[in-house]
C-alpha positions in Angstrom: -10.0 66.3 1.7 -9.2 62.8 0.3 -6.3 60.9 1.8 -4.1 63.9 2.2 -4.9 66.4 -0.6 -4.6 69.7 1.2 -7.7 71.8 1.5 -7.3 73.3 4.9 -9.8 75.5 6.8 -7.5 78.5 6.3 -7.5 77.8 2.6 -11.2 77.6 2.3 -11.9 80.7 4.3 -9.5 82.8 2.3 -11.8 82.6 -0.7 -14.5 84.5 1.1 -12.4 86.9 3.2 -8.7 87.3 2.6 -8.9 87.9 -1.2 -12.1 90.0 -1.0 -10.5 92.4 1.5 -7.9 93.4 -1.0 -10.5 95.2 -3.2 -12.6 98.3 -2.5 -16.0 97.7 -1.1 -18.9 97.2 -3.6 -20.6 100.3 -2.2 -17.9 102.4 -3.7 -19.2 101.7 -7.3 -22.6 103.4 -7.1 -21.0 106.3 -5.2 -18.3 106.7 -7.9 -21.0 106.4 -10.7 -22.9 109.2 -9.2 -19.7 111.2 -9.0 -19.2 110.7 -12.7 -22.8 111.8 -13.4 -22.1 115.0 -11.4 -18.9 115.5 -13.5 -20.8 115.2 -16.7 -23.4 117.7 -15.5 -20.6 120.2 -14.7 -18.0 119.6 -17.4 -20.1 118.3 -20.3 -20.5 115.0 -22.1 -16.8 114.5 -22.6 -16.6 113.5 -18.9 -18.7 110.5 -19.8 -15.6 108.4 -20.2 -14.9 108.8 -16.5 -17.3 105.9 -16.1 -14.7 103.5 -17.5 -12.5 103.3 -14.3 -15.8 103.0 -12.4 -16.7 99.9 -14.4 -13.2 98.5 -13.9 -13.8 98.8 -10.1 -17.2 97.0 -10.7 -15.5 94.1 -12.4 -12.8 93.9 -9.7 -14.8 94.1 -6.5 -17.8 91.9 -7.2 -17.7 88.1 -6.9 -20.9 87.4 -8.8 -21.0 88.1 -12.5 -24.6 89.3 -12.4 -23.7 91.8 -9.8 -20.7 93.0 -11.9 -23.0 93.4 -14.9 -25.6 95.3 -12.8 -23.1 97.7 -11.4 -21.6 98.3 -14.8 -25.0 99.0 -16.3 -25.7 101.4 -13.4 -22.4 103.3 -14.0 -23.1 103.6 -17.8 -26.7 104.9 -17.2 -25.6 107.3 -14.4 -22.9 108.7 -16.6 -25.1 109.2 -19.6 -28.2 110.6 -17.9 -27.2 114.3 -17.5 -26.1 114.7 -21.1 -29.1 112.8 -22.3 -31.5 115.1 -20.4 -29.6 118.3 -21.3 -28.3 118.4 -24.9 -26.4 121.5 -24.0 -23.9 119.4 -22.2 -22.7 118.0 -25.6 -23.1 114.8 -27.5 -22.6 111.5 -26.0 -20.3 109.0 -27.8 -22.0 106.5 -30.2 -24.2 104.1 -28.4 -22.2 101.0 -29.3 -19.0 102.6 -27.9 -20.8 104.0 -24.9 -21.8 100.5 -23.9 -19.0 98.3 -25.3 -16.0 100.2 -23.9 -17.2 100.2 -20.2 -18.6 96.7 -20.5 -15.4 95.3 -21.9 -13.4 97.1 -19.3 -15.4 95.5 -16.5 -15.1 92.1 -18.1 -11.3 92.4 -18.5 -10.9 93.6 -14.9 -12.9 90.6 -13.7 -10.9 88.1 -15.9 -7.6 89.5 -14.6 -8.9 89.3 -11.0 -10.0 85.6 -11.5 -6.7 84.7 -13.0 -4.8 86.3 -10.1 -6.9 84.5 -7.5 -6.5 81.2 -9.3 -2.8 81.7 -9.3 -2.7 82.6 -5.7 -4.9 79.5 -4.9 -2.5 77.3 -6.8 0.5 78.6 -5.0 -1.2 78.3 -1.7 -2.1 74.7 -2.5 1.5 73.9 -3.5 2.7 75.4 -0.2 0.6 72.8 1.7 1.7 69.7 -0.3 4.8 67.5 0.1 6.4 67.6 -3.4 7.7 64.0 -3.2 4.5 62.1 -2.2 1.7 64.6 -3.0 0.5 64.3 0.6 -0.1 67.1 3.0 3.1 68.6 4.5 3.8 69.5 8.1 2.3 73.0 7.6 -1.0 71.7 6.3 -1.1 69.1 9.1 -0.6 71.7 11.7 -3.4 73.8 10.3 -5.8 70.9 10.1 -4.8 69.6 13.5 -5.5 73.0 15.2 -8.9 73.1 13.4 -9.8 69.6 14.5 -8.8 70.3 18.1 -11.1 73.3 18.3 -13.9 71.6 16.5 -13.9 68.4 18.6 -13.5 70.4 21.8 -16.5 72.5 20.9 -18.6 69.4 20.2 -17.2 67.1 22.9 -16.0 64.5 20.5 -12.8 62.5 20.0 -10.3 62.1 17.1 -7.1 60.1 16.6 -3.6 61.1 15.5 -1.5 58.3 14.1 2.3 58.4 13.7 4.0 56.1 11.3 7.8 55.7 11.0 9.5 53.3 8.6 11.9 50.9 10.3 15.5 50.7 8.9 14.7 53.0 6.0 18.3 54.3 6.1 19.6 51.0 4.8 17.3 51.2 1.8 18.6 54.6 0.9 22.2 53.4 1.3 21.6 50.3 -1.0 19.5 51.9 -3.7 20.3 55.6 -3.4 18.0 58.6 -2.9 15.9 57.8 -6.0 15.1 54.3 -4.7 14.2 55.7 -1.3 12.1 58.4 -2.8 10.2 55.9 -4.9 9.5 53.8 -1.8 8.3 56.8 0.1 5.9 57.5 -2.7 4.6 53.9 -2.6 4.1 54.2 1.1 2.1 57.4 0.7 -0.2 55.8 -1.9 -0.7 52.8 0.4 -1.6 55.0 3.4 -4.1 57.0 1.4 -5.8 53.8 0.2 -6.1 52.5 3.8 -7.8 55.6 5.3 -11.3 57.0 5.1 -12.4 59.9 2.9 -12.3 62.4 5.8 -8.9 61.4 7.1 -5.8 63.4 6.4 -2.5 61.7 5.5 0.7 63.8 5.8 4.4 63.3 5.4 6.2 65.1 8.2 9.6 64.6 6.6 12.1 61.8 6.0 10.4 58.5 6.5 7.8 59.9 9.0 4.1 59.9 8.1 1.0 61.0 10.0 -2.7 60.2 9.8 -5.3 62.6 11.3 -8.6 60.7 11.8 -11.6 62.9 12.8 -14.6 61.5 14.7 -12.5 58.5 15.9 -12.5 56.9 19.3 -9.9 54.6 20.8 -11.4 51.4 19.5 -11.7 52.9 16.0 -8.1 54.1 16.3 -7.0 50.6 17.1 -8.8 49.3 14.0 -7.2 52.0 11.9 -3.8 51.0 13.2 -4.5 47.4 12.2 -5.2 48.6 8.6 -2.1 50.8 8.4 0.5 48.2 9.4 -0.3 45.8 6.6 -0.7 48.7 4.2 2.9 49.7 4.9 4.1 46.1 4.6 2.4 45.7 1.2 4.0 49.0 0.0 7.4 47.8 1.1 6.9 44.2 0.1 10.2 44.0 -1.9 12.1 44.7 1.3 11.4 42.0 3.8 13.1 43.8 6.7 11.2 47.1 6.2 8.1 47.7 8.1 6.4 50.6 9.9 6.2 51.5 13.6 2.8 52.9 14.4 1.6 54.8 17.5 -1.5 56.9 18.1 -3.0 59.3 20.5 -6.7 60.0 21.1 -8.1 63.5 21.8 -8.6 64.7 24.5 -7.6 61.7 26.7 -4.0 61.7 25.5 -3.7 65.4 24.8 -5.9 68.4 24.9 -3.9 70.6 22.5 -2.4 70.1 19.1 1.2 70.1 20.5 0.2 67.6 23.2 -1.4 65.3 20.7 1.7 65.3 18.5 3.9 64.6 21.4 1.7 61.7 22.7 1.4 60.1 19.3 5.2 60.4 18.8 5.9 58.8 22.2 3.5 55.9 21.3 5.2 55.4 17.9 8.6 55.3 19.6 7.4 52.8 22.1 6.1 50.6 19.3 9.5 50.8 17.5 11.2 49.8 20.8 8.9 46.8 21.3 9.6 45.7 17.7 13.4 45.9 18.3 13.1 44.0 21.6 11.0 41.3 19.9 13.5 41.0 17.1 16.4 40.7 19.5 14.6 37.9 21.4 13.7 36.0 18.3 17.2 34.3 17.8 17.2 33.2 21.5 13.8 31.6 21.2 14.9 29.9 18.0 18.1 28.5 19.6 16.1 27.2 22.5 
């Protein structure tokens, strides 16, 4: 994952498990091929074409093209063998048709399956992205956060969760409308992605709230990351001198031992940072007058 492009653990594991479970097991293909051979031996060579649905199954259930070709070849040979050995069962179809029809059937079945899986993967990916900024959305962040909690707990390591909230963003929307506010949020998302590491996840939680999940990060590293994020937000909002970002972070497991606890701790830290900034802003005129 780079800077918030969603490739969650659940997304990756679905390739090997969730999609595959929707198709019959590969072992069904040789069993069905032997059944076709038995049908040819009993009913005659006309039953040879029963191998076509078997080859369709071969194209649908196998993930490797070589395996699909091997199973298709097995089905063709098994279906043709009884009639080949016993001419009394009738004539087999012409060799080119006997091979081409089952082979093309398997290839088409495989192509359709790959297209369907690609479409499902694209829809899943879209479901994990924020359409405005292209960052991870809350659902993707929740998946990633749960995964990192389990992984870091298992290995006894620390990670950081950063909350970023834009200050006085409402006034920008009121002055420039939703389109201006949306453009600014997109700029902030780009700035945050540029400020984090390759392995970090940047997400937009909604509104003007953003989050950075930084694996393998201790408290000192979290502080340095915070020091990079603040100027990144200021640069992205450089046209609006009063707009900055409040940043707070929590470190696992000291500040929270679960995903919910980490979110709550980081949110509290961000709120405290916003309160300190407001207090400092309120005290500034008094100091200037003095």
